[in-house]
C-alpha positions as CSV (number, residue, x, y, z in Angstrom):
1,X,38.2,-7.8,-59.4
2,X,35.4,-9.6,-57.6
3,X,35.5,-10.5,-53.8
4,X,35.7,-14.1,-54.7
5,X,38.9,-13.3,-56.5
6,X,40.5,-12.9,-53.0
7,X,40.5,-16.6,-52.2
8,X,43.2,-19.0,-52.8
9,X,40.6,-21.7,-54.1
10,X,39.3,-19.4,-56.7
11,X,42.9,-18.6,-57.5
12,X,43.6,-22.3,-58.0
13,X,40.4,-22.9,-60.1
14,X,41.2,-19.9,-62.3
15,X,44.8,-20.8,-62.8
16,X,43.6,-24.2,-64.1
17,X,41.1,-22.7,-66.3
18,X,43.6,-20.4,-67.7
19,X,45.8,-23.4,-68.5
20,X,42.8,-25.2,-70.0
21,X,41.7,-22.3,-72.2
22,X,45.3,-22.0,-73.7
23,X,45.0,-25.8,-74.8
24,X,46.9,-27.5,-71.6
25,X,45.3,-30.7,-70.8
26,X,45.2,-32.0,-67.3
27,X,43.1,-34.2,-65.0
28,X,41.7,-32.9,-61.7
29,X,40.7,-35.5,-59.1
30,X,38.5,-34.4,-56.3
31,X,37.9,-36.3,-53.1
32,X,34.5,-35.0,-52.3
33,X,35.9,-31.5,-52.6
34,X,34.1,-30.2,-55.7
35,X,32.3,-27.4,-53.8
36,X,34.9,-26.8,-50.8
37,X,37.6,-26.4,-53.5
38,X,35.5,-24.1,-55.7
39,X,36.2,-26.2,-58.8
40,X,32.7,-26.5,-60.0
41,X,33.5,-24.3,-63.2
42,X,36.2,-26.7,-64.1
43,X,33.7,-29.6,-64.1
44,X,31.0,-27.6,-66.0
45,X,33.4,-26.1,-68.6
46,X,36.0,-29.1,-68.9
47,X,34.1,-32.1,-67.8
48,X,36.5,-34.4,-69.6
49,X,39.3,-32.9,-67.4
50,X,37.4,-33.6,-63.9
51,X,36.9,-36.6,-62.1
52,X,35.1,-36.7,-58.4
53,X,35.9,-39.9,-56.6
54,X,34.1,-39.1,-53.4
55,X,35.7,-39.8,-50.0
56,X,38.4,-42.0,-51.3
57,X,41.8,-40.4,-50.8
58,X,43.8,-43.7,-51.1
59,X,41.8,-44.7,-54.2
60,X,42.6,-41.3,-55.5
61,X,46.2,-41.6,-55.2
62,X,46.2,-44.9,-57.1
63,X,43.9,-43.5,-59.9
64,X,46.5,-40.6,-60.0
65,X,49.3,-42.7,-60.5
66,X,47.4,-44.6,-63.3
67,X,46.6,-41.7,-65.2
68,X,50.0,-40.0,-64.7
69,X,51.5,-43.4,-66.2
70,X,49.3,-42.7,-69.2
71,X,51.0,-39.2,-69.8
72,X,48.4,-37.1,-67.8
73,X,49.1,-34.4,-65.7
74,X,47.3,-34.8,-62.6
75,X,46.0,-32.6,-59.6
76,X,44.5,-34.4,-56.7
77,X,42.4,-31.9,-54.3
78,X,41.1,-32.5,-50.9
79,X,41.1,-31.7,-47.3
80,X,44.8,-31.6,-46.2
81,X,44.6,-33.7,-43.0
82,X,42.8,-36.5,-44.9
83,X,44.9,-36.5,-48.1
84,X,48.1,-36.5,-46.5
85,X,47.4,-39.1,-43.7
86,X,44.8,-41.4,-45.1
87,X,46.5,-41.8,-48.3
88,X,50.1,-41.7,-47.1
89,X,51.0,-45.2,-47.9
90,X,49.7,-45.0,-51.4
91,X,51.3,-41.3,-51.8
92,X,54.7,-42.7,-50.5
93,X,54.8,-46.0,-52.4
94,X,53.6,-45.1,-55.6
95,X,53.5,-41.4,-56.4
96,X,56.7,-40.3,-54.5
97,X,58.9,-43.4,-55.4
98,X,57.5,-43.3,-58.8
99,X,57.8,-39.7,-59.2
100,X,54.7,-39.5,-61.1
101,X,53.6,-36.1,-62.6
102,X,51.0,-35.8,-59.8
103,X,50.3,-32.7,-57.7
104,X,48.5,-33.1,-54.2
105,X,46.5,-30.0,-53.1
106,X,45.8,-30.0,-49.5
107,X,43.0,-27.6,-48.5
108,X,42.3,-26.0,-44.9
109,X,45.7,-26.8,-43.7
110,X,47.1,-24.7,-40.8
111,X,44.9,-23.5,-38.1
112,X,41.7,-22.4,-39.6
113,X,39.7,-25.4,-38.6
114,X,40.7,-25.4,-35.3
115,X,37.0,-25.4,-34.0
116,X,36.5,-28.8,-35.6
117,X,39.1,-30.6,-33.5
118,X,42.3,-32.6,-34.2
119,X,40.9,-34.6,-37.2
120,X,40.7,-31.4,-39.4
121,X,43.9,-29.5,-38.3
122,X,46.9,-31.1,-40.0
123,X,49.6,-29.8,-38.0
124,X,52.1,-32.1,-39.5
125,X,51.5,-32.3,-43.1
126,X,54.9,-30.4,-44.1
127,X,56.8,-32.7,-41.8
128,X,55.0,-35.7,-43.4
129,X,55.5,-34.8,-47.0
130,X,59.1,-33.7,-46.9
131,X,60.2,-37.0,-45.8
132,X,59.2,-38.5,-49.3
133,X,61.3,-38.7,-52.3
134,X,61.1,-36.4,-55.1
135,X,58.7,-33.9,-53.5
136,X,58.4,-30.3,-53.9
137,X,56.3,-28.5,-51.3
138,X,54.5,-25.3,-51.8
139,X,52.7,-22.9,-49.5
140,X,51.1,-19.9,-51.2
141,X,50.2,-16.6,-49.3
142,X,48.4,-14.9,-52.2
143,X,46.4,-15.1,-55.5
144,X,49.6,-14.2,-57.2
145,X,51.4,-17.1,-55.5
146,X,49.0,-19.5,-56.4
147,X,49.1,-18.6,-60.3
148,X,52.7,-18.7,-60.2
149,X,52.8,-21.9,-58.6
150,X,50.3,-23.7,-61.2
151,X,52.5,-21.9,-64.0
152,X,55.5,-23.8,-62.5
153,X,53.9,-27.1,-62.1
154,X,52.7,-27.0,-65.7
155,X,56.4,-26.7,-66.6
156,X,57.8,-28.8,-64.0
157,X,57.3,-32.6,-64.3
158,X,56.9,-34.8,-61.0
159,X,55.5,-35.2,-57.5
160,X,54.4,-31.9,-55.8
161,X,52.4,-30.9,-52.7
162,X,50.6,-27.5,-52.4
163,X,49.6,-26.6,-48.8
164,X,46.7,-24.2,-48.8
165,X,45.9,-22.8,-45.1
166,X,43.0,-20.3,-44.6
167,X,42.1,-19.5,-48.2
168,X,40.4,-16.0,-47.6
169,X,42.4,-12.9,-48.6
170,X,41.4,-9.3,-48.0
171,X,42.1,-6.9,-50.8
172,X,45.1,-5.5,-49.2
173,X,46.8,-8.9,-49.6
174,X,46.2,-9.0,-53.2
175,X,49.5,-7.3,-54.6
176,X,51.9,-9.3,-52.4
177,X,53.8,-12.0,-54.4
178,X,54.4,-9.7,-57.5
179,X,58.1,-9.0,-55.9
180,X,59.5,-12.1,-57.7
181,X,58.2,-15.2,-59.6
182,X,61.2,-17.2,-58.9
183,X,59.9,-19.9,-56.8
184,X,63.3,-21.5,-56.2
185,X,64.4,-18.5,-54.1
186,X,63.0,-16.9,-50.9
187,X,61.1,-13.7,-51.6
188,X,62.8,-10.7,-50.0
189,X,59.8,-8.5,-48.8
190,X,61.6,-6.5,-46.3
191,X,65.6,-5.6,-46.1
192,X,67.0,-5.2,-42.6
193,X,70.2,-6.2,-40.8
194,X,69.3,-6.9,-37.2
195,X,66.5,-9.4,-37.5
196,X,65.5,-11.7,-40.2
197,X,61.9,-13.2,-40.2
198,X,61.3,-16.2,-42.3
199,X,57.7,-17.3,-43.0
200,X,55.3,-19.1,-45.3
201,X,51.8,-19.3,-46.2
202,X,49.3,-17.0,-44.3
203,X,51.8,-16.4,-41.4
204,X,53.5,-14.2,-43.9
205,X,51.2,-11.3,-43.1
206,X,51.9,-11.6,-39.1
207,X,55.6,-11.6,-40.2
208,X,55.3,-8.3,-42.1
209,X,53.4,-6.7,-39.6
210,X,55.8,-7.8,-37.0
211,X,58.6,-6.3,-39.0
212,X,56.9,-3.1,-39.8
213,X,56.4,-2.7,-35.8
214,X,59.9,-3.4,-35.2
215,X,61.2,-1.2,-38.0
216,X,59.2,1.6,-36.4
217,X,61.4,1.3,-33.3
218,X,64.6,1.2,-35.2
219,X,65.0,-2.4,-34.9
220,X,66.0,-3.2,-38.7
221,X,64.1,-6.5,-39.9
222,X,64.4,-8.3,-43.1
223,X,61.1,-10.6,-44.2
224,X,61.7,-13.6,-46.2
225,X,58.7,-15.6,-47.7
226,X,59.2,-19.3,-48.5
227,X,56.6,-20.0,-51.2
228,X,58.4,-23.2,-51.9
229,X,59.2,-24.6,-48.6
230,X,61.0,-27.8,-49.6
231,X,63.5,-27.9,-51.1
232,X,64.5,-25.0,-49.1
233,X,66.7,-22.1,-50.7
234,X,69.6,-22.2,-48.3
235,X,71.5,-19.7,-50.2
236,X,69.3,-16.5,-49.7
237,X,69.0,-17.5,-45.9
238,X,72.6,-17.9,-45.3
239,X,73.3,-14.6,-47.2
240,X,70.7,-12.8,-44.8
241,X,72.3,-14.5,-41.8
242,X,75.7,-12.8,-42.4
243,X,74.4,-9.6,-41.0
244,X,71.6,-10.9,-38.5
245,X,71.9,-12.0,-34.9
246,X,68.2,-12.8,-34.5
247,X,66.2,-15.2,-36.6
248,X,62.4,-15.7,-36.3
249,X,60.4,-18.2,-38.0
250,X,56.6,-17.9,-38.4
251,X,54.3,-20.7,-39.7
252,X,51.0,-22.4,-39.1
253,X,52.5,-26.0,-38.4
254,X,53.4,-27.9,-35.4
255,X,56.8,-27.5,-33.7
256,X,58.3,-30.6,-35.6
257,X,59.2,-31.1,-39.1
258,X,58.0,-27.8,-40.4
259,X,59.7,-24.3,-41.3
260,X,61.4,-24.1,-37.9
261,X,62.8,-27.7,-38.0
262,X,64.1,-27.2,-41.6
263,X,66.0,-23.8,-40.6
264,X,67.4,-25.3,-37.5
265,X,68.7,-28.3,-39.7
266,X,70.3,-25.6,-41.9
267,X,71.8,-23.8,-39.0
268,X,73.4,-27.0,-37.6
269,X,74.7,-28.3,-41.0
270,X,76.4,-25.0,-41.7
271,X,77.8,-24.7,-38.3
272,X,75.9,-21.3,-37.5
273,X,76.0,-20.7,-33.8
274,X,75.8,-17.1,-33.3
275,X,72.3,-16.6,-34.3
276,X,69.4,-16.7,-31.7
277,X,66.4,-18.7,-33.4
278,X,63.0,-17.5,-32.1
279,X,60.3,-19.9,-33.4
280,X,56.5,-19.2,-33.7
281,X,54.5,-22.0,-34.5
282,X,51.6,-24.3,-33.5
283,X,51.5,-27.3,-31.4
284,X,50.5,-30.9,-31.7
285,X,47.9,-30.4,-29.0
286,X,45.7,-27.4,-30.6
287,X,42.9,-26.2,-28.3
288,X,39.4,-26.8,-29.8
289,X,36.3,-24.8,-30.3
290,X,38.4,-21.6,-31.3
291,X,37.7,-19.4,-34.1
292,X,40.7,-18.8,-36.6
293,X,41.5,-15.4,-35.0
294,X,41.6,-16.7,-31.7
295,X,43.8,-19.7,-32.6
296,X,46.4,-17.4,-34.0
297,X,46.1,-15.3,-30.8
298,X,46.6,-18.5,-28.8
299,X,49.9,-19.6,-30.5
300,X,51.2,-15.8,-30.8
301,X,50.9,-15.7,-34.4
302,X,50.3,-12.0,-34.6
303,X,52.6,-8.9,-35.4
304,X,52.2,-7.5,-31.9
305,X,53.1,-10.7,-30.3
306,X,56.1,-11.5,-32.4
307,X,57.3,-7.9,-32.3
308,X,57.2,-7.8,-28.7
309,X,59.0,-11.1,-28.0
310,X,61.7,-9.8,-30.4
311,X,62.0,-6.7,-28.5
312,X,62.4,-8.2,-25.4
313,X,65.0,-10.6,-26.6
314,X,67.0,-7.8,-27.7
315,X,66.5,-5.9,-24.5
316,X,67.9,-8.9,-22.4
317,X,71.0,-9.2,-24.6
């Protein structure tokens, strides 16, 4: 497997090409993202399936709705911060309310583009998108996740959002995601009884690292991966919490409306008050001019920081 294969963008493109080769028709709309989304091969091999509208996110939502109304399965790919905010009115009023078979793919979500400032850091995209009707939200961590999501979306009709954070994967990340292809359920990657860590997207790898460090000190940890972050799998979470007194959430999203908020809502709705919740997330005020690794360090999204915070919480109890 080439080094390019360890990239969520190439996984997205390869999954669509596999579908096209198998005779599945679709329309891919790019908003000035042909190169950054690595979808040039789709344009070359299947030009009738590809449409580049330039920097026109609002227009793209309308065109997507029109094509979907004629029976097309449509994917719209663009930078997450722009496509979820500039086109929000069109997405809400047309795509969401009409439940059109359109899948929005938001690139460079999370903290990767912190060095470019607030305009390129969509710390609220999950919060924005999950307020919409008829939406499913997916956040892949691995190449396998992306392929499973695309398989699902070719079976499932309706509106969806795919959140793609830093797309770059190391070879050690390649095999993650094979534990289960059931996207309706949280993936159980580690089983423990003292601490439950729930994560999504690229934060999964910090969650796994933290769990391994804690398990090495005899603090038993579970790790749950939310590939489909909305609607959320309450059943698996509530089962895990029956034997857990510390719940940790890890995400590259702001403090409001993302994974931590979703799980806090579930705790309140089910009257669960015996679990201490320790959230790790970003902030609406990201520091500028930081490389990706430095941004993760700044918000404590590392295995060492998470495991230390859990150990300190246990020591105080």
